[in-house]
matplotlib code that plots the C-alpha trace (Angstrom):
import matplotlib.pyplot as plt

x = [187.2, 185.6, 184.1, 183.0, 180.2, 176.6, 174.0, 173.2, 176.4, 175.8, 179.6, 178.8, 175.7, 177.6, 180.7, 177.9, 176.5, 179.8, 180.2, 177.5, 178.5, 182.1, 183.0, 184.1, 182.7, 182.1, 182.2, 180.2, 180.7, 179.1, 180.6, 177.6, 178.5, 176.5, 177.2, 177.0, 174.2, 171.9, 169.7, 172.6, 172.8, 169.1, 169.5, 172.7, 170.5, 167.7, 170.3, 171.7, 167.7, 166.7, 169.8, 168.0, 165.5, 167.6, 167.5, 171.0, 171.8, 167.9, 167.9, 171.2, 170.5, 166.7, 168.6, 170.9, 168.0, 166.5, 168.7, 166.2, 164.2, 165.3, 163.2, 161.0, 157.6, 159.8, 162.1, 159.2, 157.3, 160.8, 160.5, 157.7, 158.2, 161.0, 158.6, 160.2, 158.4, 158.1, 157.2, 159.9, 162.1, 161.1, 161.7, 165.8, 166.2, 165.7, 167.5, 171.1, 172.0, 172.0, 172.9, 176.4, 176.9, 177.4, 179.2, 181.5, 181.8, 182.0, 184.7, 186.7, 187.0, 188.3, 190.6, 192.3, 192.2, 188.5, 188.0, 185.4, 182.8, 183.1, 186.9, 187.6, 190.4, 191.8, 194.5, 194.8, 195.0, 193.0, 191.8, 189.7, 186.5, 186.4, 189.9, 188.0, 186.5, 190.0, 191.1, 188.4, 189.0, 186.0]
y = [89.4, 92.1, 94.5, 98.0, 99.4, 101.6, 100.6, 103.7, 103.8, 102.4, 101.3, 99.4, 97.7, 97.1, 94.8, 93.2, 92.0, 90.8, 89.1, 87.1, 85.8, 84.7, 81.9, 84.6, 84.1, 87.8, 89.8, 93.3, 95.8, 99.2, 102.2, 104.1, 107.9, 110.5, 113.3, 112.2, 109.3, 110.6, 107.2, 105.2, 105.3, 104.0, 101.4, 99.9, 100.2, 98.2, 95.8, 95.0, 95.5, 92.4, 90.4, 90.1, 88.3, 86.0, 87.8, 90.1, 88.7, 88.6, 92.4, 93.0, 91.7, 93.4, 97.1, 97.0, 95.7, 98.6, 101.3, 104.8, 103.2, 103.6, 105.4, 104.4, 102.7, 101.0, 99.6, 98.5, 96.7, 95.0, 93.7, 92.3, 90.9, 89.0, 87.9, 90.0, 91.2, 94.8, 96.1, 94.2, 95.6, 98.7, 99.0, 97.4, 99.8, 102.8, 100.7, 102.1, 98.9, 98.2, 102.3, 101.4, 98.5, 100.4, 103.1, 100.0, 99.4, 102.9, 103.2, 100.0, 100.8, 104.2, 102.6, 100.9, 102.6, 103.4, 106.4, 105.4, 103.1, 100.7, 99.1, 96.2, 94.0, 91.0, 89.1, 91.4, 94.4, 97.0, 98.3, 101.0, 102.7, 101.5, 99.5, 96.8, 96.1, 95.8, 93.6, 91.5, 91.6, 93.6]
z = [50.6, 53.1, 51.1, 52.6, 51.0, 50.8, 50.0, 48.0, 46.2, 42.7, 42.3, 45.5, 43.4, 40.2, 42.5, 44.3, 41.7, 40.4, 43.8, 43.4, 40.0, 41.5, 43.6, 46.6, 50.4, 51.0, 54.5, 54.4, 55.9, 56.4, 55.2, 54.7, 53.4, 54.6, 53.0, 49.4, 50.5, 52.8, 52.9, 53.2, 57.1, 57.5, 55.2, 56.7, 59.7, 57.8, 57.1, 60.6, 61.6, 59.4, 60.4, 63.9, 62.7, 60.1, 57.2, 56.8, 53.5, 52.0, 53.0, 51.8, 48.5, 48.3, 49.0, 46.2, 43.9, 44.4, 45.5, 44.4, 47.4, 50.1, 52.9, 55.4, 53.2, 51.0, 54.2, 55.7, 52.5, 51.9, 55.7, 55.2, 51.8, 53.3, 55.9, 58.8, 62.1, 60.6, 64.3, 65.5, 62.7, 63.0, 66.3, 65.7, 63.1, 65.4, 68.0, 69.8, 69.4, 65.4, 65.2, 67.1, 65.8, 61.7, 63.6, 64.7, 61.4, 59.8, 62.1, 61.4, 57.9, 58.4, 61.0, 58.2, 55.8, 53.6, 52.4, 49.4, 48.8, 47.6, 49.3, 49.3, 51.3, 48.8, 50.1, 52.6, 49.7, 50.1, 46.6, 47.1, 44.8, 41.5, 41.8, 43.5, 39.9, 38.3, 40.6, 39.5, 36.4, 35.9]

ax = plt.figure().add_subplot(projection="3d")
ax.plot(x, y, z, "-o")
ax.set_aspect("equal")
plt.show()
């Protein structure tokens, strides 16, 4: 399942929790919706920066677990609690390379018809918004 999500979207967090209960392999793609979730872009960059130290999924889980705290001090604290080199994490988070990866993910979503979060492709079919949960029987 390919999931396009936004770390500040409450429905994305619900979907993420539901997927954790299922036997499904997930490919997460960033789709930060800046107009309604201004902290989603920095959070997506934080996940990508954590990935550079082998901790994408732990950071991903931590971001969804506490969506109310996505500002810099909280991102640094998460990185520290995950055992990351915080200085390298912060430099990567602000780097052009990480921003380019998040933008590429967003553009890929747009090019394949994603307009909202969460959206997912299940068996090649796009399920936008809350339809994803319905497709999973939730």
